[in-house]
N, C-alpha and C positions, 0 to 999 in steps of 0.2 A: 448345183445340187450340194447338199450338205455331206461333208466327209468327216467322220470321226477319226481323230488323230491319237495314236498311242503315246503314252508318257515318254518313251525314249526319243520320239521325234518332235516333241513340243518345243524343244529349243529352237527349231526352225520357224514354227508357226506362232508361238506364244499363246496358243489356244488349244482347247481339246476338240473343237469343232470348227471347220473352216468351209468356205464355199469354193467350188471349182467347177469347171465345165469340161465336157467332152462327150463324144458319141461312143467311145470305147474306153476300156480301162487304160489302155496305152495313152489315149488323148487326155484322159483325166489326170494321169500321173505327169504328163508333159505340162499341163496347165498348172498343176501344183508346183512343179519345178520352176516355172516362169514366175510364179508368185512368191515362192520360198526356195530360193536358189540352193541347190545341193541336196534337197530332200529325196529326189528320185533315186539317186545313187545309193541311198541307205536302204531302199526297197528292191531295186532292180540291179542285177549283176552285169558284168561286162559282156555276157552272151545274150543280153536282153531277156532274161528270165527272172521270175520272182525269186528272191533270195529264200533259201530253205527255212529261215527263222521268221519269215513274214507270211501272214495270211491276209488275204483281201476278200471281203464279203460284200456282195451286192444283194440287197434285200434278204439278208441272212443266209444267202447261199454262197458257199465258198467258190471263188473264181480261181482257175488254174492257168488260164491263158490271158495274155494281154489284149488280144483282139476280141475279147468278150464284149458284146454291145451293151450299152447302158442308156437309160433315158433320163431326162431332166428331173423327173420326180423320184428317181431311185435313191435309196439310202445306201451309202457306202461306208464300210467300217474297215479300218486297217488295224491289224493286231501284229505285235512284234514281240517275240520271246526275248527275254534277256539272256545273255550268254557271257561266258568268260570264266576265268578261273582264279 
């Protein structure tokens, strides 16, 4: 399925949109990490939760849990707020 990648993570993918597979958000992010090593850690914390500054949408609906099921035809968008000082 197609996954829209936010600007702050494009250094991993070199693209604004990539392909990935999975039957849940967790599996999709694991597949992204296999293809683009290190990208998952930028979205998921050490407690296996979505980081506060990251939003994941499936078919324009915000996802709060990693076990949320997804289908091959779904549209996934990852948004990431910029932070710092």
